[in-house]
Residue frames as a rotation matrix with the C-alpha (Angstrom) as fourth column:
UNK 1
0.907 -0.149 -0.393 7.22
0.150 -0.758 0.635 29.19
-0.392 -0.635 -0.666 11.33
UNK 2
0.678 -0.681 0.276 10.10
0.254 -0.136 -0.958 30.91
0.690 0.719 0.081 9.59
UNK 3
0.756 -0.556 -0.346 13.40
0.294 -0.185 0.938 31.13
-0.586 -0.810 0.024 11.43
UNK 4
0.594 -0.619 -0.514 16.62
-0.775 -0.612 -0.159 32.80
-0.217 0.492 -0.843 10.33
UNK 5
0.725 -0.375 -0.578 19.09
-0.148 0.735 -0.662 30.65
0.673 0.565 0.477 8.44
UNK 6
-0.262 -0.907 0.331 21.74
-0.570 -0.131 -0.811 31.37
0.778 -0.401 -0.483 11.06
UNK 7
-0.047 0.333 0.942 19.57
-0.963 0.237 -0.132 29.64
-0.267 -0.913 0.310 13.67
UNK 8
0.860 0.490 0.140 18.99
-0.429 0.844 -0.321 26.53
-0.276 0.216 0.937 11.56
UNK 9
0.431 -0.749 -0.503 22.54
-0.606 0.173 -0.776 26.09
0.669 0.639 -0.379 10.24
UNK 10
-0.518 -0.675 0.525 24.00
-0.848 0.326 -0.418 24.65
0.112 -0.662 -0.741 13.50
UNK 11
0.118 0.634 0.764 21.08
-0.609 0.654 -0.449 22.25
-0.785 -0.412 0.463 13.83
UNK 12
0.907 0.263 -0.328 21.28
-0.417 0.456 -0.787 21.00
-0.057 0.850 0.523 10.24
UNK 13
0.040 -0.966 -0.255 25.03
-0.797 0.123 -0.592 20.47
0.603 0.227 -0.765 10.62
UNK 14
-0.531 -0.247 0.811 24.28
-0.796 0.472 -0.378 18.15
-0.289 -0.846 -0.447 13.56
UNK 15
0.574 0.811 0.112 21.85
-0.690 0.553 -0.467 15.98
-0.440 0.190 0.877 11.57
UNK 16
-0.063 -0.676 0.734 23.55
-0.080 0.737 0.671 12.63
-0.995 -0.017 -0.100 10.80
UNK 17
0.502 0.319 0.804 22.10
0.705 0.388 -0.594 12.48
-0.501 0.865 -0.030 7.29
UNK 18
0.961 -0.078 0.265 23.65
0.103 -0.790 -0.605 15.85
0.256 0.609 -0.751 6.43
UNK 19
0.629 -0.776 -0.051 26.99
-0.031 -0.090 0.995 15.25
-0.777 -0.625 -0.081 8.14
UNK 20
-0.268 -0.855 0.443 29.87
0.563 0.234 0.792 16.13
-0.781 0.462 0.419 5.86
UNK 21
0.473 0.471 0.745 27.79
0.877 -0.336 -0.344 18.34
0.088 0.816 -0.572 3.57
UNK 22
-0.546 -0.772 0.326 29.56
0.759 -0.620 -0.197 21.52
0.354 0.140 0.925 2.59
UNK 23
-0.658 0.237 -0.715 28.74
0.386 -0.709 -0.590 24.92
-0.646 -0.664 0.375 4.06
UNK 24
-0.850 0.378 -0.368 27.05
-0.527 -0.623 0.578 26.13
-0.011 0.685 0.728 0.84
UNK 25
-0.538 0.670 -0.512 24.67
0.133 0.667 0.733 23.14
0.832 0.326 -0.448 0.89
UNK 26
-0.447 0.347 -0.824 23.82
0.894 0.195 -0.403 23.53
0.021 -0.917 -0.398 4.58
UNK 27
-0.800 0.106 -0.591 23.27
0.057 -0.967 -0.250 27.26
-0.597 -0.233 0.767 4.14
UNK 28
-0.799 0.514 -0.312 21.03
-0.465 -0.200 0.863 26.78
0.381 0.835 0.398 1.12
UNK 29
-0.395 0.665 -0.634 18.91
0.512 0.732 0.449 24.20
0.762 -0.147 -0.630 2.95
UNK 30
-0.554 0.147 -0.819 18.67
0.773 -0.273 -0.572 26.39
-0.308 -0.951 0.037 6.05
UNK 31
-0.899 0.188 -0.395 17.49
-0.262 -0.954 0.142 29.37
-0.351 0.231 0.907 4.02
UNK 32
-0.620 0.673 -0.404 14.76
-0.422 0.148 0.894 27.33
0.662 0.725 0.193 2.33
UNK 33
-0.593 0.326 -0.736 13.56
0.546 0.835 -0.071 25.48
0.591 -0.444 -0.673 5.44
UNK 34
-0.081 0.618 0.782 10.78
-0.630 -0.640 0.440 26.20
0.772 -0.458 0.441 7.87
UNK 35
-0.988 -0.150 -0.040 10.16
-0.054 0.572 -0.819 24.97
0.146 -0.806 -0.573 11.41
UNK 36
-0.100 0.991 -0.085 6.75
-0.342 0.046 0.939 23.44
0.935 0.122 0.334 12.04
UNK 37
-0.787 0.009 0.617 5.32
-0.605 0.185 -0.774 23.01
-0.121 -0.983 -0.140 15.50
UNK 38
-0.348 0.629 -0.695 3.23
-0.298 0.629 0.718 19.84
0.889 0.458 -0.031 15.58
UNK 39
-0.094 0.372 0.923 0.91
-0.995 -0.069 -0.073 19.34
0.037 -0.926 0.377 18.59
UNK 40
-0.843 -0.172 0.510 0.54
-0.300 0.937 -0.180 15.85
-0.447 -0.304 -0.841 20.03
UNK 41
-0.187 0.789 0.585 -1.78
0.385 0.607 -0.695 13.77
-0.904 0.096 -0.417 17.90
UNK 42
0.458 0.366 -0.810 -1.65
-0.507 -0.641 -0.576 16.04
-0.731 0.674 -0.108 14.85
UNK 43
0.582 -0.193 0.790 -1.10
0.633 0.718 -0.291 14.44
-0.511 0.669 0.540 11.47
UNK 44
-0.185 -0.735 -0.653 1.92
-0.136 -0.639 0.757 15.79
-0.973 0.229 0.018 9.59
UNK 45
-0.422 0.208 -0.883 1.00
-0.907 -0.071 0.416 14.02
0.024 0.976 0.219 6.38
UNK 46
0.332 0.649 0.684 -1.19
-0.554 0.722 -0.416 11.10
-0.764 -0.241 0.599 5.36
UNK 47
-0.454 -0.401 0.796 -0.61
0.296 0.775 0.559 8.05
-0.841 0.489 -0.233 3.24
UNK 48
-0.023 0.322 0.946 -1.00
0.992 0.125 -0.018 8.94
-0.124 0.938 -0.323 -0.47
UNK 49
0.758 0.148 -0.635 -0.43
0.158 -0.987 -0.042 12.67
-0.633 -0.068 -0.771 0.12
UNK 50
0.786 -0.554 0.275 1.87
0.222 -0.162 -0.962 14.35
0.577 0.816 -0.004 -2.43
UNK 51
0.353 -0.765 -0.538 5.49
0.907 0.140 0.397 14.60
-0.229 -0.629 0.743 -1.26
UNK 52
0.810 0.043 0.585 6.31
0.272 -0.911 -0.310 18.28
0.520 0.411 -0.749 -0.92
UNK 53
0.391 -0.693 0.605 9.12
-0.818 -0.563 -0.116 18.22
0.421 -0.450 -0.787 1.64
UNK 54
0.052 -0.438 -0.898 11.59
0.416 0.826 -0.379 16.13
0.908 -0.354 0.225 3.59
UNK 55
0.747 0.366 0.555 11.46
-0.327 -0.525 0.786 16.51
0.579 -0.769 -0.272 7.38
UNK 56
-0.397 -0.830 -0.391 13.98
0.222 0.327 -0.919 16.52
0.891 -0.451 0.054 10.21
UNK 57
0.631 0.626 -0.458 12.82
0.571 0.025 0.821 16.13
0.525 -0.780 -0.342 13.81
UNK 58
-0.141 -0.631 0.763 14.07
-0.216 -0.733 -0.646 19.01
0.966 -0.256 -0.033 15.96
UNK 59
-0.842 -0.045 0.538 12.32
-0.539 0.141 -0.831 17.86
-0.039 -0.989 -0.143 19.14
UNK 60
0.090 0.950 0.300 9.63
-0.892 0.211 -0.400 15.40
-0.443 -0.231 0.866 20.15
UNK 61
-0.718 -0.230 0.657 8.61
-0.037 0.955 0.293 12.17
-0.695 0.186 -0.694 18.43
UNK 62
-0.067 0.652 -0.755 6.96
-0.974 -0.206 -0.091 11.48
-0.215 0.730 0.649 15.07
UNK 63
-0.199 0.095 0.975 5.41
-0.073 0.991 -0.112 8.06
-0.977 -0.093 -0.191 14.42
UNK 64
-0.641 -0.026 -0.767 5.46
-0.766 -0.037 0.642 6.68
-0.045 0.999 0.004 10.88
UNK 65
-0.172 0.742 0.648 2.24
-0.367 0.562 -0.741 4.77
-0.914 -0.365 0.175 10.16
UNK 66
-0.941 -0.028 -0.337 1.30
-0.322 0.377 0.868 2.24
0.103 0.926 -0.364 7.49
UNK 67
-0.150 0.972 0.179 -2.42
-0.882 -0.050 -0.469 1.80
-0.447 -0.229 0.865 6.83
UNK 68
-0.884 -0.048 0.465 -3.94
0.080 0.965 0.252 -1.61
-0.461 0.260 -0.849 6.10
UNK 69
-0.805 0.593 0.018 -6.88
-0.027 -0.067 0.997 -2.34
0.593 0.802 0.070 3.76
UNK 70
-0.069 0.825 -0.561 -9.13
0.780 0.395 0.486 -3.08
0.623 -0.404 -0.670 6.76
UNK 71
0.611 0.379 0.695 -8.52
0.061 -0.898 0.436 0.35
0.789 -0.224 -0.572 8.28
UNK 72
0.825 -0.382 -0.417 -5.91
0.496 0.136 0.858 -0.54
-0.270 -0.914 0.302 10.89
UNK 73
0.726 -0.665 0.178 -2.65
-0.454 -0.657 -0.602 1.37
0.517 0.356 -0.778 11.24
UNK 74
0.740 -0.583 -0.334 0.77
0.668 0.697 0.263 -0.12
0.079 -0.418 0.905 12.00
UNK 75
0.813 -0.568 -0.127 3.57
-0.490 -0.785 0.380 1.93
-0.315 -0.247 -0.916 13.52
UNK 76
0.859 -0.511 0.037 6.61
0.435 0.688 -0.581 1.00
0.272 0.515 0.813 11.44
UNK 77
-0.249 -0.968 0.020 9.07
0.779 -0.212 -0.590 3.53
0.575 -0.131 0.807 12.86
UNK 78
0.807 0.388 -0.445 9.47
0.574 -0.691 0.440 6.41
-0.137 -0.610 -0.780 15.30
UNK 79
0.109 -0.748 0.654 11.55
0.639 -0.451 -0.622 9.47
0.761 0.486 0.430 14.49
UNK 80
0.686 0.029 -0.727 13.26
0.665 -0.428 0.611 11.53
-0.294 -0.903 -0.313 17.18
UNK 81
0.771 -0.330 -0.544 15.61
-0.283 -0.944 0.172 14.53
-0.570 0.021 -0.821 17.33
UNK 82
-0.238 -0.926 -0.294 18.03
-0.645 -0.075 0.760 14.48
-0.726 0.371 -0.579 14.41
UNK 83
-0.431 0.140 0.891 16.12
0.472 0.877 0.091 11.84
-0.769 0.460 -0.444 12.42
UNK 84
-0.639 0.185 -0.746 15.22
-0.667 -0.616 0.419 12.63
-0.382 0.766 0.517 8.82
UNK 85
-0.496 0.526 0.691 12.14
0.449 0.836 -0.315 11.16
-0.744 0.154 -0.651 7.14
UNK 86
0.529 0.809 -0.255 9.99
0.083 -0.349 -0.933 11.53
-0.845 0.472 -0.252 4.04
UNK 87
-0.210 -0.725 -0.656 12.89
-0.648 -0.399 0.649 11.34
-0.732 0.561 -0.386 1.63
UNK 88
-0.635 -0.087 0.768 11.79
0.318 0.876 0.363 8.17
-0.704 0.475 -0.528 -0.19
UNK 89
0.383 0.869 0.313 8.76
0.723 -0.071 -0.687 9.76
-0.575 0.489 -0.655 -1.83
UNK 90
0.570 -0.256 -0.781 10.90
-0.412 -0.911 -0.003 12.69
-0.711 0.324 -0.624 -2.96
UNK 91
-0.526 -0.850 0.031 13.31
-0.453 0.310 0.836 10.29
-0.720 0.425 -0.548 -4.66
UNK 92
-0.658 0.301 0.691 10.60
0.566 0.802 0.190 8.25
-0.496 0.516 -0.698 -6.37
UNK 93
-0.927 0.367 -0.078 8.22
-0.350 -0.770 0.534 11.10
0.136 0.522 0.842 -7.18
UNK 94
-0.417 0.794 -0.443 5.38
0.404 0.598 0.693 8.95
0.815 0.110 -0.570 -5.85
UNK 95
0.374 0.615 0.694 2.77
-0.458 -0.528 0.715 9.88
0.807 -0.585 0.085 -3.19
UNK 96
-0.310 -0.476 0.823 3.55
-0.945 0.064 -0.320 9.17
0.100 -0.877 -0.469 0.44
UNK 97
-0.277 0.153 -0.949 3.64
-0.170 0.964 0.205 5.44
0.946 0.218 -0.241 1.12
UNK 98
-0.360 0.157 -0.920 3.07
0.883 0.375 -0.282 6.05
0.301 -0.914 -0.273 4.85
UNK 99
0.623 0.530 0.576 1.55
0.220 -0.825 0.521 8.64
0.751 -0.197 -0.630 7.15
UNK 100
-0.560 -0.797 -0.226 3.20
0.524 -0.130 -0.842 10.61
0.641 -0.590 0.491 9.96
UNK 101
0.579 0.767 0.276 1.66
0.159 -0.438 0.885 11.75
0.800 -0.469 -0.375 13.26
UNK 102
-0.289 -0.687 0.666 3.13
-0.548 -0.452 -0.704 13.44
0.785 -0.569 -0.246 16.35
UNK 103
0.006 0.219 -0.976 3.32
0.599 0.781 0.179 11.09
0.801 -0.585 -0.127 19.32
UNK 104
0.144 0.011 -0.990 4.11
0.886 -0.448 0.124 14.10
-0.442 -0.894 -0.074 21.50
UNK 105
0.919 0.149 -0.366 4.38
0.024 -0.946 -0.323 17.85
-0.395 0.288 -0.873 20.99
UNK 106
0.175 -0.860 0.479 7.14
0.814 0.400 0.421 18.15
-0.554 0.316 0.770 18.40
UNK 107
0.493 -0.128 -0.860 9.06
-0.486 -0.861 -0.151 20.51
-0.721 0.492 -0.487 16.16
UNK 108
0.299 -0.411 0.861 10.16
0.729 0.681 0.072 19.45
-0.616 0.606 0.503 12.69
UNK 109
-0.289 -0.447 -0.847 12.23
-0.367 -0.765 0.529 21.24
-0.884 0.463 0.057 10.09
UNK 110
0.594 0.556 0.581 10.57
0.394 0.429 -0.813 21.06
-0.702 0.711 0.036 6.67
UNK 111
-0.499 -0.780 -0.377 12.99
-0.145 -0.354 0.924 21.22
-0.854 0.516 0.064 3.74
UNK 112
0.411 0.762 -0.501 11.13
-0.635 -0.155 -0.757 21.88
-0.654 0.629 0.420 0.46
UNK 113
0.691 -0.016 0.723 11.31
0.321 0.902 -0.287 19.20
-0.648 0.430 0.628 -2.21
UNK 114
0.914 -0.296 0.276 13.01
0.206 -0.247 -0.947 21.26
0.349 0.923 -0.164 -4.94
UNK 115
0.498 -0.762 0.415 15.77
-0.817 -0.572 -0.070 22.60
0.291 -0.305 -0.907 -2.70
UNK 116
0.357 -0.353 0.865 16.48
-0.522 0.692 0.498 19.18
-0.774 -0.629 0.063 -1.21
UNK 117
0.757 -0.037 0.653 16.67
0.464 0.733 -0.497 17.47
-0.461 0.679 0.572 -4.60
UNK 118
0.862 -0.476 0.176 18.91
-0.177 -0.607 -0.775 20.25
0.475 0.637 -0.607 -5.93
UNK 119
0.295 -0.784 0.546 21.40
-0.949 -0.175 0.262 19.66
-0.110 -0.596 -0.795 -3.13
UNK 120
0.515 -0.079 0.854 21.29
-0.069 0.989 0.134 15.90
-0.855 -0.128 0.503 -3.73
UNK 121
0.906 -0.146 0.398 22.31
0.421 0.189 -0.887 16.47
0.054 0.971 0.233 -7.33
UNK 122
0.641 -0.672 0.369 25.08
-0.439 -0.717 -0.542 18.86
0.629 0.186 -0.755 -6.31
UNK 123
-0.065 -0.638 0.768 26.40
-0.996 0.088 -0.011 16.71
-0.061 -0.765 -0.641 -3.41
UNK 124
0.055 0.068 -0.996 27.12
-0.477 0.878 0.033 13.08
0.877 0.474 0.081 -4.39
UNK 125
-0.880 -0.414 -0.232 28.07
0.005 0.481 -0.876 12.24
0.475 -0.772 -0.422 -0.79
UNK 126
-0.621 0.735 0.272 24.69
-0.662 -0.306 -0.685 13.41
-0.420 -0.605 0.676 0.41
UNK 127
0.197 0.683 -0.703 22.96
-0.926 0.364 0.095 11.32
0.321 0.633 0.705 -2.23
UNK 128
-0.344 -0.403 -0.848 24.90
-0.168 0.915 -0.367 8.25
0.924 0.016 -0.382 -1.10
UNK 129
-0.992 -0.013 0.122 23.97
-0.123 0.083 -0.989 8.81
0.003 -0.996 -0.084 2.57
UNK 130
-0.243 0.970 -0.027 20.31
-0.921 -0.239 -0.306 9.23
-0.303 -0.050 0.952 1.64
UNK 131
0.215 0.294 -0.931 20.35
-0.699 0.713 0.064 5.99
0.682 0.637 0.359 -0.36
UNK 132
-0.684 -0.520 -0.511 22.14
-0.006 0.705 -0.710 4.13
0.729 -0.483 -0.485 2.46
UNK 133
-0.860 0.410 0.304 19.65
-0.420 -0.232 -0.877 5.41
-0.289 -0.882 0.372 5.03
UNK 134
0.051 0.934 -0.354 16.68
-0.996 0.024 -0.081 4.50
-0.067 0.357 0.932 2.84
UNK 135
-0.028 -0.132 -0.991 18.04
-0.444 0.890 -0.106 1.02
0.896 0.436 -0.084 2.14
UNK 136
-0.926 -0.353 -0.131 18.64
-0.025 0.405 -0.914 0.40
0.376 -0.843 -0.384 5.85
UNK 137
-0.588 0.772 0.243 15.11
-0.662 -0.286 -0.693 1.46
-0.466 -0.568 0.679 6.76
UNK 138
0.201 0.664 -0.720 13.60
-0.930 0.361 0.072 -0.67
0.308 0.655 0.690 4.03
UNK 139
-0.420 -0.424 -0.802 15.54
-0.178 0.905 -0.386 -3.69
0.890 -0.019 -0.455 5.29
UNK 140
-0.992 0.069 0.109 14.39
-0.104 0.079 -0.991 -3.13
-0.078 -0.994 -0.071 8.88
UNK 141
-0.256 0.960 -0.108 10.81
-0.897 -0.278 -0.343 -2.58
-0.359 0.009 0.933 7.68
UNK 142
0.065 0.240 -0.969 10.92
-0.720 0.683 0.121 -5.77
0.691 0.689 0.217 5.63
UNK 143
-0.769 -0.406 -0.494 12.20
0.039 0.741 -0.670 -7.77
0.638 -0.534 -0.554 8.60
UNK 144
-0.841 0.502 0.201 9.46
-0.369 -0.261 -0.892 -6.34
-0.396 -0.824 0.404 10.80
UNK 145
0.006 0.890 -0.457 6.73
-0.998 -0.027 -0.064 -7.06
-0.069 0.456 0.887 8.26
UNK 146
-0.215 -0.150 -0.965 8.01
-0.411 0.910 -0.050 -10.63
0.886 0.386 -0.257 7.85
UNK 147
-0.978 -0.165 -0.125 7.92
0.049 0.399 -0.916 -11.16
0.201 -0.902 -0.382 11.61
UNK 148
-0.547 0.835 0.064 4.38
-0.636 -0.364 -0.681 -9.82
-0.545 -0.413 0.730 11.85
UNK 149
-0.025 0.550 -0.835 3.26
-0.937 0.278 0.211 -11.96
0.348 0.787 0.509 8.93
UNK 150
-0.184 -0.153 -0.971 4.38
-0.152 0.980 -0.126 -15.21
0.971 0.124 -0.204 10.56
UNK 151
-0.976 -0.183 -0.119 3.76
0.093 0.144 -0.985 -14.51
0.198 -0.972 -0.124 14.27
UNK 152
-0.068 0.972 -0.226 0.43
0.827 0.182 0.533 -15.00
0.559 -0.151 -0.816 16.00
UNK 153
0.437 0.367 0.821 -1.14
0.042 -0.920 0.389 -12.03
0.898 -0.135 -0.418 17.78
UNK 154
0.993 -0.055 -0.105 0.06
0.103 -0.027 0.994 -12.91
-0.057 -0.998 -0.021 21.33
UNK 155
0.250 -0.966 0.068 3.66
0.923 0.259 0.285 -13.30
-0.292 -0.008 0.956 20.15
UNK 156
-0.049 -0.205 0.978 3.54
0.622 -0.772 -0.131 -9.94
0.782 0.602 0.165 18.36
UNK 157
0.704 0.448 0.552 2.14
-0.099 -0.707 0.700 -8.24
0.704 -0.547 -0.454 21.43
UNK 158
0.867 -0.430 -0.254 4.65
0.412 0.329 0.850 -9.85
-0.281 -0.841 0.462 23.78
UNK 159
-0.013 -0.916 0.401 7.55
0.996 -0.049 -0.080 -8.73
0.092 0.398 0.913 21.59
UNK 160
0.081 0.107 0.991 6.30
0.286 -0.955 0.080 -5.16
0.955 0.277 -0.108 21.52
UNK 161
0.932 0.317 0.175 5.84
-0.078 -0.295 0.952 -5.06
0.353 -0.901 -0.250 25.31
UNK 162
0.610 -0.770 -0.188 9.33
0.693 0.403 0.597 -6.40
-0.384 -0.495 0.780 25.94
UNK 163
-0.156 -0.636 0.756 10.80
0.870 -0.450 -0.199 -3.91
0.467 0.627 0.624 23.50
UNK 164
0.362 0.378 0.852 8.99
-0.008 -0.913 0.409 -1.01
0.932 -0.155 -0.327 25.18
UNK 165
0.974 -0.032 -0.222 10.09
0.225 0.176 0.958 -2.31
0.008 -0.984 0.179 28.57
UNK 166
0.156 -0.987 0.026 13.75
0.978 0.158 0.133 -2.12
-0.136 0.004 0.991 27.49
UNK 167
-0.345 -0.264 0.901 13.22
0.597 -0.802 -0.006 1.46
0.724 0.536 0.435 26.31
UNK 168
0.662 0.738 0.129 11.24
0.359 -0.464 0.810 2.65
0.658 -0.490 -0.572 29.34
UNK 169
-0.072 -0.663 0.745 12.87
-0.498 -0.623 -0.603 5.00
0.864 -0.415 -0.285 31.85
UNK 170
-0.255 0.072 0.964 11.36
-0.910 0.320 -0.265 2.87
-0.327 -0.945 -0.016 34.62
UNK 171
-0.736 -0.066 -0.674 11.64
-0.440 0.803 0.402 -0.77
0.514 0.592 -0.620 33.63
UNK 172
-0.837 0.505 -0.210 8.51
0.543 0.724 -0.424 -2.75
-0.062 -0.469 -0.881 34.26
UNK 173
0.012 0.849 -0.529 6.21
0.450 -0.477 -0.755 0.26
-0.893 -0.228 -0.388 33.87
UNK 174
-0.776 -0.212 0.594 5.17
0.627 -0.153 0.764 1.13
-0.071 0.965 0.252 30.31
UNK 175
-0.299 0.667 -0.683 3.19
-0.043 -0.724 -0.688 4.27
-0.953 -0.176 0.245 29.55
UNK 176
-0.976 0.022 -0.217 1.08
-0.216 0.022 0.976 3.43
0.026 1.000 -0.016 26.50
UNK 177
-0.120 0.991 0.054 -2.58
-0.821 -0.069 -0.567 3.40
-0.558 -0.113 0.822 25.54
UNK 178
-0.077 0.139 0.987 -4.10
0.175 0.977 -0.124 0.21
-0.981 0.164 -0.099 24.14
UNK 179
0.900 0.436 -0.027 -4.87
0.075 -0.214 -0.974 1.96
-0.430 0.874 -0.225 20.85
UNK 180
0.451 -0.819 -0.354 -1.21
-0.892 -0.422 -0.161 2.86
-0.017 0.389 -0.921 20.34
UNK 181
-0.331 -0.545 0.770 -0.17
-0.539 0.779 0.319 -0.65
-0.774 -0.310 -0.552 21.38
UNK 182
0.434 0.581 0.688 -2.52
0.299 0.628 -0.719 -2.04
-0.850 0.517 0.099 18.73
UNK 183
0.921 -0.135 -0.366 -0.92
-0.380 -0.518 -0.766 0.22
-0.086 0.845 -0.528 16.12
UNK 184
0.021 -0.998 0.064 2.55
-0.968 -0.004 0.252 -0.95
-0.251 -0.067 -0.966 17.04
UNK 185
-0.484 -0.199 0.852 1.58
-0.244 0.966 0.087 -4.61
-0.840 -0.165 -0.516 16.86
UNK 186
-0.798 0.239 -0.553 -0.60
-0.572 -0.012 0.820 -4.31
0.189 0.971 0.146 13.76
UNK 187
-0.790 0.545 -0.281 -3.61
0.592 0.798 -0.116 -5.70
0.161 -0.258 -0.953 15.63
UNK 188
0.031 0.882 0.470 -7.19
0.185 -0.467 0.865 -4.67
0.982 0.061 -0.178 16.29
UNK 189
-0.456 -0.190 0.869 -7.69
-0.694 -0.535 -0.481 -2.89
0.557 -0.823 0.112 19.61
UNK 190
0.581 0.757 0.300 -10.18
-0.793 0.442 0.420 -5.57
0.185 -0.481 0.857 20.68
UNK 191
0.666 -0.420 -0.616 -7.52
0.201 0.897 -0.394 -8.26
0.718 0.138 0.682 20.16
UNK 192
-0.426 -0.857 0.291 -5.05
-0.032 -0.307 -0.951 -6.32
0.904 -0.414 0.104 22.29
UNK 193
-0.168 0.442 0.881 -7.60
-0.928 -0.372 0.009 -5.80
0.332 -0.816 0.473 25.07
UNK 194
0.833 0.524 -0.178 -8.54
-0.462 0.835 0.299 -9.51
0.305 -0.167 0.938 25.08
UNK 195
0.357 -0.788 -0.502 -4.90
0.351 0.611 -0.709 -10.65
0.866 0.078 0.495 25.16
UNK 196
-0.555 -0.552 0.622 -3.92
-0.322 -0.547 -0.773 -8.22
0.767 -0.630 0.126 27.93
UNK 197
0.243 0.742 0.625 -6.94
-0.932 0.000 0.362 -9.35
0.268 -0.671 0.692 29.92
UNK 198
0.852 0.011 -0.523 -5.84
-0.007 1.000 0.010 -12.98
0.523 -0.005 0.852 29.62
UNK 199
-0.093 -0.981 -0.172 -2.30
0.400 0.121 -0.909 -12.11
0.912 -0.154 0.381 30.73
UNK 200
-0.351 0.045 0.935 -3.61
-0.694 -0.683 -0.227 -9.97
0.629 -0.729 0.271 33.59
UNK 201
0.680 0.678 0.281 -5.63
-0.704 0.496 0.508 -12.89
0.205 -0.543 0.814 34.92
UNK 202
0.717 -0.493 -0.493 -2.56
0.362 0.867 -0.342 -15.12
0.596 0.066 0.800 34.57
UNK 203
0.839 -0.363 -0.405 -0.56
0.301 -0.310 0.902 -12.69
-0.453 -0.878 -0.151 36.71
UNK 204
0.127 -0.828 0.546 1.86
0.992 0.093 -0.089 -11.65
0.023 0.552 0.833 33.96
UNK 205
-0.800 -0.361 0.480 1.05
0.404 -0.915 -0.014 -7.95
0.444 0.183 0.877 34.13
UNK 206
-0.179 0.746 -0.641 -1.18
0.729 -0.338 -0.596 -5.24
-0.661 -0.573 -0.483 35.53
UNK 207
-0.501 0.071 0.863 -3.05
0.719 -0.521 0.460 -2.70
0.482 0.851 0.210 33.42
UNK 208
-0.175 0.457 -0.872 -4.30
0.643 -0.618 -0.453 0.78
-0.746 -0.640 -0.186 34.25
UNK 209
0.849 0.522 -0.079 -5.30
0.311 -0.616 -0.724 3.93
-0.426 0.590 -0.685 32.41
UNK 210
0.848 -0.524 -0.074 -2.53
-0.353 -0.457 -0.816 4.29
0.394 0.718 -0.573 29.84
UNK 211
-0.054 -0.877 0.478 -0.15
-0.998 0.056 -0.009 2.16
-0.019 -0.478 -0.878 31.92
UNK 212
0.809 0.182 -0.559 1.03
-0.209 0.978 0.015 -1.45
0.550 0.104 0.829 31.83
UNK 213
0.182 -0.749 0.637 3.21
-0.971 -0.033 0.238 -2.99
-0.157 -0.662 -0.733 34.56
UNK 214
0.259 -0.181 -0.949 5.07
-0.450 0.846 -0.284 -6.14
0.854 0.501 0.138 33.64
UNK 215
0.498 0.000 0.867 5.20
-0.847 0.214 0.487 -8.77
-0.186 -0.977 0.107 36.40
UNK 216
0.408 -0.312 0.858 6.42
0.067 0.947 0.313 -11.89
-0.911 -0.070 0.407 34.59
UNK 217
0.232 -0.397 -0.888 8.92
-0.883 -0.470 -0.021 -11.09
-0.409 0.789 -0.459 31.85
UNK 218
-0.758 -0.555 0.343 9.97
-0.400 0.810 0.429 -14.73
-0.516 0.188 -0.836 31.54
UNK 219
-0.145 0.797 0.586 6.43
0.491 0.572 -0.657 -15.75
-0.859 0.192 -0.475 30.57
UNK 220
0.700 0.395 -0.595 6.25
-0.232 -0.662 -0.713 -12.91
-0.676 0.637 -0.371 28.06
UNK 221
-0.215 -0.848 -0.485 9.59
-0.881 -0.046 0.471 -13.92
-0.421 0.528 -0.737 26.55
UNK 222
-0.736 0.015 0.677 8.33
0.134 0.983 0.124 -17.47
-0.664 0.182 -0.725 26.11
UNK 223
0.337 0.935 0.111 5.17
0.427 -0.047 -0.903 -16.10
-0.839 0.352 -0.415 24.53
UNK 224
0.417 -0.255 -0.872 7.26
-0.645 -0.760 -0.086 -13.88
-0.641 0.598 -0.481 22.23
UNK 225
-0.670 -0.700 -0.246 8.96
-0.700 0.486 0.523 -17.00
-0.247 0.523 -0.816 20.92
UNK 226
0.151 0.882 -0.447 5.57
-0.916 0.294 0.272 -18.73
0.371 0.368 0.852 20.64
UNK 227
-0.748 -0.486 -0.452 6.57
-0.268 0.844 -0.464 -21.40
0.607 -0.225 -0.762 23.09
UNK 228
-0.822 0.561 0.097 3.26
0.086 0.291 -0.953 -21.28
-0.562 -0.775 -0.288 24.94
């Protein structure tokens, strides 16, 4: 969906990655950009797709997914309003290393590859911010992958539940489907269902349709540290 540059300029100025960029750069990017409406569940791009644009979330939530050889998907990041993603493939010229799907109805601003790279070359400060952002995300991703590699399934799942509990608007009640929980933990759905069933019988939590209520956070914290 094409919008006028004057409408996009204020938004792009507010994006942390673009902060400090000159008016000519912001204007050029706004003129080249398009707004995409992405319904919940729709794939924005898939792993190994060619990189044709960099994206900025205007509203909603976009999950970044990494596929495994056995067909599972791991959520490695979530992008919300003001977050920029997809820049790494533009810098390397390689296909997408991850996929992206809308967790909820979202709007993203798509900045075409050529225009974005042209502004990077013209704005050294922008290039530095992009490299800093990419390096930070790679470090966080590496730490997450290391944790998943060395933790058993129950510890992974307990950590994810406690993290979601801290982020929830109503602590103790987490709105999430088991399939999405499996993606976040890098586990098979059957493993998640079996583990939740064990914890439900132990009185640690309650499960419902797309809902999980935590009853014993202390037990989950011990499990997260693999002390049980």
